[in-house]
N, C-alpha and C positions, 0 to 999 in steps of 0.2 A: 504493499500500501504506500503510495508517493504522496508525500507531505511537503508542502510549501512553507520553508521554514527560515527565519534569520537565525543562524549559526551563533553569533553571538548572545542572543536572548536565551538560547536552551541547552548550551554546551559551556564547557571551560575556555572554549576559543580553539582548541587544540584537536588535530587529527592524528589517529593511531594508526599502526600498523602492528601484525601479528606479534613481533618481539619486543613493542613498547609496552611500558609498566602504565597501569591506569588506575584509579582510585575507585575500582570495582567492587570488591570483594565486600559481601555483605555477610560472612561468616555463618552462611548456612541458614539465611534469614530470621534465626531465632524465633521462630514461631509467626513471623510475619508472613502473612501471605496477599499483602496490598495490591501488588502488581497481579496476582491472578484473580482481581475481583474488578467489575466495571469497566473493563477492556473492550466491550462492545463487539464489533467485527474485525478488531486490528490485529489478532493474531493468525496473520495469512499464512497459511502451510504452501512450502515448495515441495516438489516431489520426493525429495528425500525425508522431509519430515512426514509424509504420508507412510513411505516405506519403513522407515522406523516405526511409527505407531503399529502398522499391521503386524509387522515382525513381532514387536515388542508385546504385544496385546494378545496378538493371535486372532484377532478380529480381520474381516474383510473390510473393504472402504466402504462397502454397502452398508455392513452393520454399524461403523462408527458413525455415517451419515444419519443414521436412525436415532440416535442421542448426542453423542459427543462432538460432532462436527456438522457444519453446515455450509451452503453453496450460496456466496455471494456475488455482485459485481464487483472487481476491483479494476479501476482504471481501463475500464471497458471490456474486461475478461471475467468470466465467471471462474472463480477459486475456491476452494475449500478454507475453512478457517475455524478454529475453535470456538465451541458453543458456551454462551453465559448463561447461567438461569438462576431462577430465585429471586427473592427482592435484592440482595447484593450482587446479583449479575456474578454470581460465580463459577469460575471454569469446572465444567463437568468432572474434571479430573481431580479434583481436589477431595481427599477424605473429611472425615468427621472433624478431625483436628486442624483441617486447614493444611495439610501437607501434600505435597504433590505425589500421584500416585503413579506418575510415569517420569518420573526424575531423570531416569537412567535413558530415556529415549525422547525426553522433551523436545517440542520443535526449536529449530533455530532462533525465533525471536525471542524464546525464553533464555535458551543458552546466552544471549549475548547483553540482556537487559541487565542493567539500566545502558547499555551501550545504543548506539544507532548506526545507521550506516548513511553514508554520503556518497552518493554516485556522482561522477563526472570523469568525463575523457576516458570513457569505456571502461571503468574499473569503478573502485570506491574505496573508501578509508574509513575507518571507526571513529565515533566521536562520543563522550559521555554526555549523556542528558542529565543535566544537573538538577532538575527539578521533578524527575519522575519518580525515584527512588525514595519510598517513605523512611528508609533506616540510615541513620547518620552514622559518622565515625568510620567510613567505610575504609579497608586497609590497600593498598596498593598490590596489584597481581598483574602477571605478564598476561596480555590478550590472549595470546593461543591457549593458554590455561585456562583462561575464565571460560571460554567459549568450549570447552571441553569436548573438541572434535579432533578426531585423528584425521592425520595428515592435512594441517590448516591451509598450507598453501594451495593444496588441491579444492580443498572446501571452498576457500575464498573465490578460486578460480570459478568455479561450477556456479556460486551464488552471482556473481559477476554476469557469467552467460547466459543464466535465466533469467535474470533482470532486463537485460539490454533484448533477449528473444522477446520478451513480452513486449517491450516498449516497441520492437519493430512491427509486433502483432497489432499493438493499437494503433499504430500509424496507420498501416494496411486497412484497418476496418475503417478509420476515419476518413480514408481516402477513397473509399470504395464506393462505387455507383450501385452496386446490388445489394438491395435489402435484406438477402439471408446470408451476408458475408460474415456478419458477426455472430449468427448461431453457428454457422459453419464451423468456424474457426474456433468457438470455444465448447464445442462439442467434440471436436478433434482434439483438444488440448485437455480435455478431461479424460476422453479415453486412453488416449497416447501417453500420458504422464502420470495419471493417476488410477484411473479404474482398471488399468491393465497391470497386473502384479510384475513387481523386480523381481529376477530370481534370487533369493537370499545365499544361495552357493556363488553365485557370481559376483564380481565387482561391481558395485552400484554406479559409480562413475562411467565405467565402460558401457554398460546399459543405456545410460541416460544419453552419453554423446551419440550412439547409435539412434538414438530414438530423434535427438535433436537434428541428426542429417537427416533422417525420412522425414522430418516435418519440414524442415526447410527446403527439400526436395518438393513436397506437396503445395506448402502454404505460399510460398513465395514466387 
C-alpha cells in the first residue's frame, strides 16, 4: 500500500540498509500488541507472506480467506491483507493474551515494523517510523536481524521487484482503453501468485521469478 508522506515528519530523517543499526528493537513487545490492532487494511500481503502462512498454518489460501485474510483493492490491484475484527479491530491471529500465534511466519510488514520502506530509483531503503510504535526506549539493532528473514539481500530484491511489477500493472490498467483490463489483470495476479501454491520443497524465490517472467510475457 503506497502512501504519500513527508519523510521529515514521520521519520528520524535517516534511510537504512540491511547492515545499518536502527532504534527499532522493542524487546519482544513485553505484552504490548498495539501495532496488531486498528490497522484496517494496511497489512497487505505479498506472495512470500501467503506462502509462509499456508506452510506455517497448514491452511489453504481459500481457508485463510474465510477468516484470517480478506481481499481489497490496493493501488488498483486486488491483493490480500490481514483481517481485523471485533471492537478493537484486532488481528485475527492474536491469541487471548494478545500475543501473535504466527510470529515465526508473520508477514513482512509485521516483521519490519516500526520500519517502513521508501521506494525510489527502482529500489528502496528502510526508514524508522517515529510515531507508530507505542513502546518507548527501543534499543538499536541491525536491520537485517530485526526483519528476521534469511538471505536479506535476496529478500530485499524480491520485495523491490514485486513492488515495481505491481506499479507497472497499475500503469497498464490506467492506460488501457478496455474496461475488462483491470479484472483480467487482477484475476491473473491472484491466481498466479497467491491461489496457486508454491512448492514447499523448492526454493521460493526461484519459483517466484519463474512466475514473474511468465506474467511479464502475458500481461505486458
